[in-house]
LOMI-762090 format. One record per residue: x, y, z of N, C-alpha, C in turn. Coordinates in steps of 0.1 Angstrom, whole numbers, padded with zeros to 4 digits, always signed. Layout:
N
XYZXYZXYZ ...
This chain:
274
+0008-0012+0000+0000+0000+0000+0009+0013+0000 +0020+0012+0007+0029+0024+0008+0035+0026-0006 +0039+0015-0013+0044+0016-0026+0035+0022-0036 +0022+0018-0034+0011+0023-0043+0010+0038-0041 +0010+0043-0028+0008+0057-0025+0020+0065-0030 +0032+0059-0030+0044+0066-0034+0046+0064-0049 +0037+0057-0056+0038+0054-0070+0051+0046-0074 +0056+0039-0064+0067+0030-0066+0060+0016-0069 +0055+0015-0082+0047+0003-0085+0055-0010-0086 +0068-0008-0090+0076-0020-0091+0078-0027-0077 +0081-0019-0067+0083-0024-0053+0070-0029-0048 +0059-0022-0051+0046-0026-0046+0042-0039-0051 +0044-0041-0064+0040-0054-0071+0049-0065-0066 +0062-0062-0063+0071-0073-0058+0066-0077-0044 +0063-0068-0036+0058-0071-0022+0044-0078-0023 +0036-0074-0032+0023-0080-0033+0024-0095-0038 +0033-0097-0048+0036-0110-0053+0041-0120-0042 +0050-0115-0034+0056-0124-0023+0045-0126-0013 +0037-0116-0010+0027-0117+0000+0016-0127-0004 +0012-0127-0017+0002-0136-0023+0007-0150-0022 +0020-0152-0027+0025-0166-0027+0027-0172-0013 +0032-0164-0004+0034-0169+0010+0021-0172+0017 +0011-0163+0014-0002-0165+0021-0008-0178+0016 -0007-0180+0003-0012-0193-0003-0006-0205+0003 +0007-0205+0004+0014-0217+0009+0012-0218+0024 +0010-0207+0031+0009-0208+0046-0005-0214+0050 -0014-0215+0041-0027-0221+0045-0037-0212+0051 -0035-0199+0048-0044-0189+0054-0058-0191+0047 -0069-0187+0054-0082-0189+0048-0083-0182+0034 -0088-0189+0024-0088-0184+0010-0097-0171+0009 -0106-0170+0018-0115-0158+0018-0107-0145+0021 -0096-0147+0028-0087-0135+0031-0080-0129+0018 -0081-0137+0007-0075-0132-0005-0083-0121-0012 -0095-0118-0007-0103-0108-0014-0096-0094-0013 -0089-0091-0002-0082-0079-0001-0071-0078-0010 -0064-0090-0012-0052-0090-0021-0057-0089-0036 -0069-0095-0038-0074-0094-0052-0077-0079-0055 -0083-0072-0045-0086-0058-0047-0073-0050-0050 -0062-0053-0043-0049-0046-0045-0044-0050-0059 -0046-0062-0062-0041-0067-0075-0048-0059-0087 -0061-0057-0086-0068-0050-0096-0064-0035-0096 -0062-0030-0084-0059-0015-0084-0044-0012-0088 -0036-0023-0088-0022-0020-0091-0019-0017-0106 -0010-0009-0108-0005-0006-0122+0008-0014-0124 +0006-0026-0129+0017-0036-0130+0028-0031-0140 +0040-0031-0136+0051-0026-0144+0055-0035-0156 +0051-0048-0155+0054-0057-0166+0045-0069-0166 +0045-0076-0177+0036-0087-0179+0040-0098-0169 +0053-0100-0167+0057-0111-0158+0051-0109-0144 +0051-0097-0138+0045-0095-0125+0030-0097-0125 +0024-0093-0136+0009-0095-0137+0006-0109-0137 +0013-0117-0145+0010-0132-0147+0014-0139-0134 +0025-0135-0128+0029-0142-0116+0018-0141-0105 +0013-0129-0103+0003-0127-0093-0010-0134-0097 -0013-0133-0110-0026-0138-0115-0026-0154-0113 -0014-0160-0114-0013-0174-0113-0018-0179-0099 -0015-0172-0089-0020-0176-0075-0034-0172-0073 -0039-0161-0079-0053-0158-0078-0062-0168-0085 -0057-0173-0096-0064-0183-0103-0066-0196-0095 -0055-0199-0088-0055-0211-0079-0065-0209-0068 -0065-0198-0062-0074-0194-0051-0088-0195-0056 -0091-0189-0067-0105-0189-0072-0109-0203-0077 -0100-0211-0081-0103-0225-0085-0107-0233-0073 -0100-0231-0062-0103-0239-0050-0116-0234-0044 -0118-0221-0045-0131-0215-0039-0143-0218-0048 -0140-0222-0060-0151-0224-0069-0158-0212-0075 -0150-0201-0075-0155-0188-0081-0158-0189-0096 -0168-0183-0100-0171-0182-0114-0160-0173-0122 -0157-0178-0134-0147-0170-0142-0154-0161-0151 -0148-0150-0154-0153-0141-0165-0151-0148-0178 -0159-0145-0188-0159-0152-0201-0145-0151-0208 -0139-0139-0206-0126-0137-0213-0114-0140-0204 -0116-0146-0192-0105-0148-0183-0099-0162-0185 -0086-0162-0186-0079-0175-0187-0079-0182-0174 -0081-0195-0175-0081-0204-0163-0067-0209-0161 -0065-0217-0150-0052-0222-0146-0047-0231-0157 -0055-0239-0164-0051-0248-0174-0046-0240-0186 -0053-0230-0190-0049-0221-0201-0036-0214-0198 -0035-0210-0186-0022-0203-0182-0011-0213-0182 -0013-0225-0178-0003-0235-0178+0002-0239-0192 -0008-0239-0201-0005-0243-0215+0001-0231-0223 +0001-0219-0217+0006-0208-0225+0021-0209-0228 +0025-0204-0239+0039-0206-0243+0047-0194-0238 +0051-0194-0225+0059-0183-0219+0073-0185-0222 +0080-0174-0225+0094-0175-0228+0102-0174-0215 +0096-0170-0204+0102-0168-0191+0102-0181-0184 +0113-0187-0182+0114-0200-0175+0109-0200-0161 +0112-0189-0154+0108-0188-0140+0093-0187-0139 +0086-0179-0147+0072-0178-0147+0065-0192-0150 +0071-0198-0161+0065-0211-0164+0067-0221-0153 +0078-0221-0146+0080-0230-0134+0070-0227-0123 +0067-0215-0120+0057-0211-0110+0043-0216-0114 +0040-0214-0126+0027-0218-0131+0026-0234-0130 +0036-0241-0133+0036-0256-0132+0035-0260-0118 +0042-0253-0109+0042-0257-0094+0028-0255-0089 +0021-0243-0092+0008-0241-0087-0002-0250-0093 -0001-0253-0106-0010-0263-0112-0008-0277-0106 +0004-0280-0102+0006-0293-0096-0001-0294-0082 +0000-0282-0075-0007-0281-0062-0022-0284-0064 -0028-0278-0074-0042-0280-0076-0046-0294-0080 -0038-0300-0088-0041-0314-0092-0040-0323-0080 -0031-0321-0071-0030-0329-0059-0042-0327-0050 -0046-0315-0048-0058-0312-0039-0071-0318-0045 -0072-0318-0058-0084-0323-0064-0083-0338-0067 -0072-0344-0063-0070-0358-0065-0069-0363-0080 -0064-0354-0088-0062-0357-0102-0048-0362-0104 -0045-0375-0100-0032-0380-0099-0026-0383-0113 -0034-0387-0123-0028-0390-0136-0024-0376-0142 -0032-0366-0141-0028-0353-0146-0015-0348-0139 -0015-0350-0126-0003-0345-0118+0009-0353-0122 +0008-0366-0125+0019-0373-0130+0025-0368-0144 +0015-0366-0153+0019-0360-0166+0026-0347-0164 +0021-0339-0155+0026-0325-0153+0041-0326-0148 +0043-0336-0139+0057-0338-0134+0066-0342-0145 +0062-0350-0154+0070-0354-0165+0073-0343-0175 +0063-0335-0177+0064-0323-0187+0073-0312-0181 +0071-0310-0168+0077-0298-0161+0092-0301-0158 +0095-0314-0155+0109-0317-0151+0112-0311-0137 +0125-0309-0135+0129-0303-0122+0129-0288-0123 +0119-0282-0117+0118-0267-0118+0123-0260-0106 +0129-0267-0097+0134-0261-0084+0144-0250-0086 +0152-0251-0096+0162-0240-0098+0156-0227-0102 +0144-0228-0108+0137-0216-0113+0128-0210-0102 +0124-0218-0092+0115-0213-0082+0123-0206-0071 +0123-0193-0072+0131-0184-0064+0126-0181-0050 +0113-0184-0048+0107-0180-0035+0113-0189-0024 +0111-0184-0011+0117-0191+0000+0110-0204+0003 +0098-0206-0002+0090-0218+0002+0085-0226-0010 +0084-0220-0021+0078-0226-0033+0087-0238-0038 +0100-0237-0037+0108-0248-0041+0107-0260-0032 +0106-0258-0019+0105-0269-0010+0091-0275-0011 +0081-0267-0014+0067-0272-0016+0067-0281-0028 +0073-0276-0039+0073-0285-0051+0080-0298-0048 +0090-0298-0040+0097-0310-0037+0088-0320-0029 +0081-0315-0020+0071-0323-0013+0060-0329-0022 +0055-0320-0031+0044-0325-0040+0050-0335-0050 +0062-0333-0054+0069-0342-0064+0070-0356-0057 +0075-0357-0045+0076-0369-0038+0062-0376-0037 +0052-0368-0033+0039-0373-0031+0033-0379-0044 +0034-0372-0055+0029-0377-0067+0037-0389-0072 +0050-0389-0070+0058-0401-0074+0054-0413-0067 +0051-0412-0054+0047-0424-0046+0033-0429-0051 +0024-0419-0055+0011-0423-0060+0012-0429-0074 +0021-0424-0082+0023-0430-0095+0029-0444-0094 +0038-0447-0084+0043-0460-0082+0033-0470-0078 +0022-0465-0072+0012-0474-0067+0004-0480-0079 +0004-0473-0090-0005-0477-0101+0003-0483-0113 +0015-0487-0110+0023-0493-0121+0032-0504-0115 +0040-0510-0124+0048-0521-0119+0062-0522-0127 +0070-0531-0123+0083-0533-0130+0092-0521-0129 +0099-0518-0140+0109-0508-0141+0102-0494-0139 +0090-0492-0144+0084-0479-0143+0081-0476-0128 +0076-0486-0121+0074-0485-0107+0087-0481-0099 +0097-0488-0103+0110-0486-0096+0115-0471-0099 +0113-0466-0111+0117-0453-0114+0110-0442-0106 +0096-0444-0105+0088-0435-0097+0092-0435-0082 +0095-0447-0077+0099-0449-0063+0112-0442-0061 +0121-0443-0070+0134-0437-0069+0133-0422-0069 +0125-0417-0078+0124-0402-0079+0117-0397-0066 +0107-0404-0061+0100-0400-0049+0109-0400-0037 +0117-0411-0036+0126-0412-0025+0137-0401-0025 +0141-0398-0037+0151-0387-0039+0146-0374-0034 +0134-0371-0037+0127-0358-0033+0125-0359-0018 +0121-0370-0013+0118-0372+0002+0131-0370+0010 +0142-0374+0004+0155-0373+0011+0158-0358+0013 +0155-0350+0003+0157-0335+0004+0149-0330+0015 +0136-0334+0016+0128-0329+0027+0134-0333+0041 +0139-0346+0042+0145-0351+0054+0157-0342+0058 +0165-0338+0048+0177-0330+0050+0173-0317+0055 +0163-0310+0050+0159-0297+0054+0153-0298+0068 +0146-0308+0071+0140-0310+0085+0151-0311+0095 +0162-0319+0091+0173-0321+0100+0180-0308+0103 +0180-0299+0093+0187-0286+0094+0178-0276+0102 +0166-0280+0106+0158-0272+0115+0146-0265+0108 +0142-0270+0096+0130-0265+0090+0118-0271+0096 +0112-0265+0106+0100-0271+0113+0088-0271+0104 +0087-0262+0094+0076-0261+0086+0074-0272+0076 +0084-0281+0076+0083-0293+0067+0081-0306+0075 +0081-0305+0088+0080-0317+0096+0067-0325+0093 +0056-0318+0092+0043-0325+0089+0043-0331+0075 +0050-0324+0066+0051-0329+0052+0059-0342+0052 +0069-0343+0060+0078-0355+0060+0070-0367+0066 +0062-0364+0077+0054-0375+0082+0044-0380+0072 +0038-0371+0065+0028-0375+0055+0034-0383+0044 +0047-0379+0040+0054-0387+0030+0058-0401+0035 +0061-0402+0048+0064-0415+0054+0052-0424+0053 +0040-0418+0056+0028-0426+0056+0025-0431+0041 +0026-0421+0032+0023-0425+0018+0033-0435+0012 +0045-0434+0016+0055-0444+0012+0051-0458+0017 +0047-0458+0030+0043-0471+0036+0031-0477+0028 +0021-0468+0025+0009-0473+0017+0014-0478+0003 +0023-0471-0003+0028-0475-0016+0035-0489-0015 +0041-0492-0004+0048-0505-0002+0038-0516+0003 +0025-0512+0004+0015-0522+0008+0015-0524+0023 +0020-0516+0031+0020-0517+0045+0007-0513+0051 +0001-0521+0060-0012-0518+0066-0009-0520+0081 -0001-0511+0087+0004-0513+0100+0001-0500+0109 +0002-0502+0122+0000-0491+0131+0010-0480+0129 +0022-0484+0124+0033-0474+0121+0028-0464+0110 +0021-0469+0100+0016-0460+0090+0005-0451+0095 -0003-0457+0103-0014-0449+0110-0008-0438+0119 +0003-0441+0126+0009-0431+0134+0016-0420+0126 +0021-0423+0115+0027-0413+0106+0016-0403+0102 +0004-0408+0098-0007-0400+0095-0011-0391+0107 -0012-0397+0118-0015-0390+0130-0006-0379+0133 +0007-0381+0132+0017-0370+0134+0016-0359+0124 +0013-0363+0111+0012-0353+0100+0000-0344+0103 -0011-0350+0108-0023-0342+0111-0021-0333+0123 -0014-0339+0133-0012-0331+0145-0003-0319+0143 +0008-0322+0136+0018-0311+0133+0013-0300+0124 +0006-0305+0114+0000-0295+0104-0010-0285+0111 -0017-0291+0121-0026-0283+0129-0019-0273+0138 -0008-0279+0144+0000-0271+0153+0007-0259+0146 +0012-0262+0134+0019-0252+0126+0010-0242+0118 -0003-0246+0118-0012-0237+0111-0014-0239+0096 -0009-0251+0091-0011-0254+0077-0024-0261+0075 -0035-0253+0074-0048-0259+0074-0051-0268+0062 -0045-0264+0050-0047-0272+0038-0041-0285+0039 -0029-0286+0046-0022-0299+0048-0029-0308+0058 -0035-0301+0068-0043-0308+0078-0054-0315+0071 -0061-0308+0062-0072-0314+0054-0066-0326+0045 -0055-0324+0039-0050-0334+0030-0046-0346+0038 -0039-0344+0049-0035-0356+0057-0047-0364+0062 -0058-0357+0066-0070-0364+0070-0076-0372+0059 -0076-0365+0047-0082-0372+0035-0074-0385+0032 -0061-0384+0032-0053-0396+0030-0054-0407+0041 -0055-0402+0053-0057-0411+0064-0070-0419+0063 -0081-0412+0059-0094-0418+0057-0093-0429+0046 -0086-0426+0035-0084-0436+0025-0077-0448+0030 -0067-0446+0038-0059-0457+0044-0067-0466+0053 -0075-0460+0062-0083-0468+0071-0094-0475+0064 -0098-0469+0052-0109-0476+0045-0105-0489+0039 -0092-0491+0038-0087-0504+0033-0085-0514+0044 -0088-0511+0056-0086-0520+0067-0100-0524+0072 -0101-0537+0076-0113-0542+0082-0115-0537+0096 -0127-0533+0100-0130-0529+0113-0126-0514+0117 -0124-0506+0107-0120-0492+0109-0129-0482+0103 -0142-0486+0102-0152-0477+0096-0153-0464+0103 -0152-0464+0117-0153-0452+0124-0142-0442+0121 -0129-0448+0121-0118-0440+0118-0119-0434+0104 -0123-0442+0094-0125-0437+0081-0134-0425+0080 -0146-0427+0087-0156-0416+0087-0151-0403+0095 -0144-0406+0106-0140-0394+0114-0129-0386+0107 -0120-0393+0099-0110-0386+0092-0116-0378+0080 -0126-0385+0073-0132-0378+0061-0140-0366+0066 -0146-0367+0078-0154-0356+0083-0144-0344+0087 -0133-0348+0092-0123-0338+0096-0117-0331+0084 -0115-0339+0074-0109-0334+0061-0119-0323+0055 -0132-0327+0055-0142-0318+0050-0143-0305+0058 -0142-0307+0071-0142-0295+0080-0130-0286+0078 -0118-0292+0076-0106-0284+0073-0107-0277+0060 -0111-0284+0049-0112-0278+0036-0122-0267+0036 -0133-0269+0044-0143-0258+0045-0138-0246+0052 -0131-0248+0063-0125-0237+0070-0114-0230+0062 -0107-0237+0053-0097-0231+0045-0104-0223+0034 -0116-0227+0030-0124-0220+0020-0124-0227+0006 -0119-0239+0006-0118-0247-0007-0132-0253-0010 -0142-0245-0013-0155-0249-0015-0156-0259-0026 -0149-0257-0037-0149-0266-0049-0145-0280-0045 -0135-0281-0036-0130-0294-0031-0141-0300-0023 -0147-0293-0014-0157-0299-0006-0169-0304-0014 -0173-0296-0024-0184-0301-0033-0180-0314-0040 -0167-0315-0045-0162-0327-0051-0163-0339-0041 -0159-0336-0029-0159-0346-0019-0174-0351-0017 -0183-0342-0016-0197-0346-0013-0203-0354-0025 -0199-0351-0037-0204-0358-0048-0198-0372-0048 -0186-0374-0045-0179-0387-0044-0186-0395-0033 -0189-0389-0022-0195-0397-0011-0209-0401-0015 -0217-0393-0022-0230-0397-0027-0229-0409-0036 -0219-0408-0045-0217-0419-0055-0213-0432-0048 -0205-0431-0038-0200-0443-0030-0212-0449-0023 -0221-0441-0018-0233-0447-0011-0242-0454-0021 -0243-0449-0033-0252-0455-0043-0246-0468-0047 -0232-0469-0048-0226-0482-0052-0227-0492-0041 
């Protein structure tokens, strides 16, 4: 706001971009983005890169909230498919798109996106975006390994383990904001290996507890969702399955991801019919 008042639009847009990105990854309620959207509209962007960088995150927020798009507005898919010559911008768009595919459970699309995007970490200059991509990469790789076999499965497992090792290193160096992510990866790796043990359940429990403690509402929802799917594969754990799915819906609702909640409800209705 100070930059806007002083007509220092370059600094104002830089601050707004960092604030938007960090707010998105921090798991703040998506409804709080309204103020940022107003600033975004009022800003006189100094270049197309700044405009598209900020718009990238707003599209993700609006997609999760289920907001209607204007007829002439590009969606996240169109933005992702755009032929940008700026590698950094393309990498950020890919990272945010990957985030959306994971939250909406579009694992095949997420897998294709990983293949097409490659290793974008060197281009992700934000303090958290690179580590977030690493977490999502490992998560998607473990999911991909669950649906294939042979050499392909081994390659996905290896790539997922490599990304997970980076997370482990950062946690050992004191990055407490990744502890819950590491526990969730431990649980998902166990599920990938076919483990149906208390240890896997405990990993999910730790991921849920720490994400709540650190304030990562979106990851608390994600961990509950995955835990529900895990318990649903076990006999005699119907109550755990339901309690975790209820908690996931509660967290997604509190986060403001209305589109995700609606998708959840449709899937639950279809499951009951079956």
